[in-house]
C-alpha positions, -999 to 999 in steps of 0.1 A, spaced: 388 713 -518 405 681 -529 380 655 -542 373 622 -524 390 596 -545 372 562 -550 380 530 -568 351 509 -581 342 480 -603 334 489 -639 303 477 -657 266 476 -651 266 470 -614 282 505 -609 273 524 -640 243 539 -624 260 554 -594 272 586 -610 239 605 -604 240 593 -568 276 607 -565 265 639 -581 237 643 -555 263 638 -528 285 665 -542 255 689 -545 244 682 -509 278 683 -492 298 706 -516 323 678 -518 336 666 -552 342 629 -558 367 615 -583 361 580 -596 399 574 -601 397 537 -610 372 515 -628 378 479 -637 365 443 -634 368 428 -599 400 409 -608 416 442 -620 403 461 -590 418 435 -566 451 436 -584 451 474 -583 444 476 -546 469 449 -537 496 476 -539 498 495 -506 510 527 -523 481 526 -547 453 519 -523 467 545 -500 454 572 -523 418 562 -520 391 574 -496 365 548 -504 366 515 -524 341 490 -536 348 454 -525 330 421 -520 322 401 -489 343 372 -500 374 394 -505 372 413 -472 390 387 -451 421 392 -474 418 430 -471 411 433 -434 446 447 -426 439 478 -446 402 484 -440 387 507 -413 364 489 -388 330 507 -391 314 497 -358 322 530 -341 315 550 -373 280 537 -382 253 537 -356 231 507 -347 201 524 -361 219 528 -395 229 491 -394 192 481 -388 184 492 -423 204 462 -437 195 426 -439 213 408 -410 226 380 -432 242 405 -456 258 423 -426 271 391 -413 289 383 -445 307 416 -442 320 410 -407 355 396 -401 367 386 -367 338 404 -351 344 437 -369 322 453 -395 348 460 -422 324 470 -450 287 476 -455 268 456 -481 254 473 -511 236 445 -528 232 407 -526 245 391 -557 232 357 -569 226 342 -603 195 329 -619 191 309 -651 180 330 -680 164 310 -709 157 320 -745 121 309 -750 126 306 -788 153 280 -783 141 261 -752 105 251 -745 86 270 -718 76 239 -700 113 229 -694 125 232 -659 159 219 -648 160 193 -620 198 189 -622 229 203 -638 230 173 -661 196 183 -674 209 218 -680 237 205 -703 213 180 -720 188 207 -728 216 230 -740 229 202 -762 195 196 -778 190 233 -783 223 237 -800 217 207 -822 183 220 -833 192 257 -838 229 258 -846 234 283 -818 252 276 -786 231 261 -758 250 272 -727 278 295 -718 298 302 -686 329 321 -675 361 304 -683 386 323 -662 394 336 -627 367 338 -601 339 333 -627 351 298 -635 360 290 -599 326 301 -587 307 281 -613 328 250 -605 321 256 -568 283 257 -574 283 225 -593 306 207 -568 281 216 -541 252 205 -563 268 171 -565 270 170 -527 307 179 -524 327 206 -507 359 224 -519 372 230 -484 372 208 -453 364 220 -418 399 234 -414 397 254 -446 420 230 -465 415 226 -502 401 192 -512 396 194 -549 402 158 -559 369 144 -546 345 124 -568 321 154 -567 348 178 -579 357 154 -608 320 151 -618 316 189 -617 347 196 -638 338 168 -663 304 185 -667 321 218 -675 346 202 -699 317 185 -717 297 217 -718 327 236 -732 329 211 -761 366 207 -760 366 176 -783 371 198 -814 354 221 -838 319 215 -850 293 234 -871 284 270 -864 315 276 -843 304 251 -816 326 226 -799 320 190 -811 298 184 -781 276 212 -795 269 231 -763 291 263 -759 306 288 -783 341 276 -791 356 310 -786 342 311 -750 373 293 -738 399 308 -761 388 343 -755 387 339 -717 351 349 -713 341 365 -680 307 376 -668 303 405 -693 309 383 -723 286 356 -710 257 380 -704 262 398 -738 262 364 -756 227 357 -741 213 392 -747 224 392 -783 207 358 -789 239 338 -794 233 314 -765 201 297 -754 208 298 -716 232 313 -691 234 320 -654 233 357 -651 237 383 -623 211 410 -613 235 437 -625 230 428 -661 192 429 -660 188 465 -670 208 458 -702 185 429 -710 154 450 -704 168 477 -727 165 453 -757 129 452 -765 133 423 -790 152 401 -765 131 410 -735 100 393 -750 119 361 -756 132 355 -721 121 336 -691 138 331 -658 141 301 -635 161 292 -604 191 270 -604 186 232 -606 184 212 -574 215 194 -560 216 158 -548 206 170 -514 174 185 -527 187 221 -523 199 247 -548 234 260 -544 240 295 -559 275 311 -556 267 344 -539 279 372 -518 276 410 -513 291 439 -532 300 464 -506 317 497 -498 347 500 -475 370 528 -462 408 522 -463 427 530 -431 446 556 -451 416 577 -460 425 613 -456 392 624 -440 374 594 -425 343 614 -416 339 626 -452 345 590 -464 318 578 -440 294 604 -452 299 593 -488 296 556 -478 262 562 -461 250 583 -490 258 555 -514 239 531 -492 209 553 -485 174 542 -493 174 566 -523 205 550 -537 192 515 -531 160 524 -550 181 534 -579 200 501 -577 167 481 -575 154 500 -606 186 489 -624 179 452 -615 201 448 -584 189 431 -552 197 457 -525 210 446 -491 188 472 -474 155 460 -460 122 469 -476 134 481 -510 111 468 -537 124 452 -569 111 464 -603 77 449 -611 65 467 -643 58 436 -664 56 398 -663 93 393 -666 100 417 -638 76 399 -615 89 365 -624 125 375 -619 117 392 -586 100 361 -573 128 338 -584 155 361 -570 138 366 -537 135 329 -532 171 324 -542 183 349 -517 161 334 -490 172 298 -493 199 291 -520 230 312 -512 263 294 -513 290 316 -498 327 310 -493 343 304 -459 358 337 -446 394 329 -457 421 355 -462 437 332 -487 406 329 -509 416 354 -537 450 336 -541 433 302 -540 408 313 -566 434 326 -590 458 297 -587 432 269 -590 411 286 -617 441 285 -640 443 247 -635 406 242 -641 410 263 -673 437 240 -685 411 211 -685 387 233 -705 414 239 -731 421 202 -734 457 207 -721 453 181 -694 428 155 -681 402 163 -654 421 143 -628 453 161 -637 437 195 -635 422 187 -601 454 175 -586 472 206 -599 444 228 -585 447 212 -551 485 216 -550 482 252 -563 455 261 -538 474 246 -509 506 265 -519 486 298 -523 471 292 -489 505 288 -473 519 320 -490 488 340 -479 492 327 -444 529 336 -443 521 371 -456 494 376 -430 518 364 -403 545 389 -414 520 418 -412 
């Protein structure tokens, strides 16, 4: 029997699924070949080629990317029963619907919290704004010689962080028609904050930028989520926004585990928190060789047993009534903060097929400002032009299909 071929994201969010896959093979006598692993940017690029994606029976995806993939994903409404759908949180299911069709099923709800090194920042500190985050990070770096704050400096990681802070300042990246509007005062304030945090004025002591906030190599080395999380876990950085998927790695370090506390994101000008979020999900390509077998694997990967494994690894499952880990004080604190974040703070993207192209094009312009290659205003104008051009190209491609 030929194995089912799947493509997934590499790293902590998916490392623990192999035993779940092995259990599927044992139950159904159906082998599964994980034929591709990579970060989400690499996965999207890999699946953009029709010939490549045509060889897969199941793929991991994300709710924000599904609108751009809808032409090659199988609608699941007639494959998955209403009873099976009732196991999921309704808000997560809604994020995975496009034009009234359930094109994927959510695996987990992904949202960041602030993780703080208690040895570098006082326990009584709580951020009331993003300005206070950078101020506290600057003080910490000045006192300790270690970086105070780190964030992704490329691709969707940079774009999403920028999006969070724009929203916190009361702005929006898209108007009601989905048109990019990156040159607003709120966008300028957000990018100026990130440029200041990156310390692009020059080299200072201990490898920090002259502003004394972030590791200098963070920008040059194009840090993504893996590098940001590692920098915090290894004690190099006082504070980061980190995803649930990295929590198990943090807990595996006994020395670091005892130095950490968790808090929610700071409030925005509207009195709300704005946390860039969405759902990791599973989907079936329309070219799957045996849709019934693919559906069986999909539901196995989204079973209560699989969700319990995910929760133990730190993820926030999209299924209802799956308890998060609560073995110690940090577990309990994180579970409380994450539950509150998912309930009230999620900032999701409009369901735009052009979003991946807009992210890629505009993030490169934002990155130029971090590198000091252009001013904030120049970067935002370039990002708006690039986003609008990417949107037109994506719309033309969709029309041709």
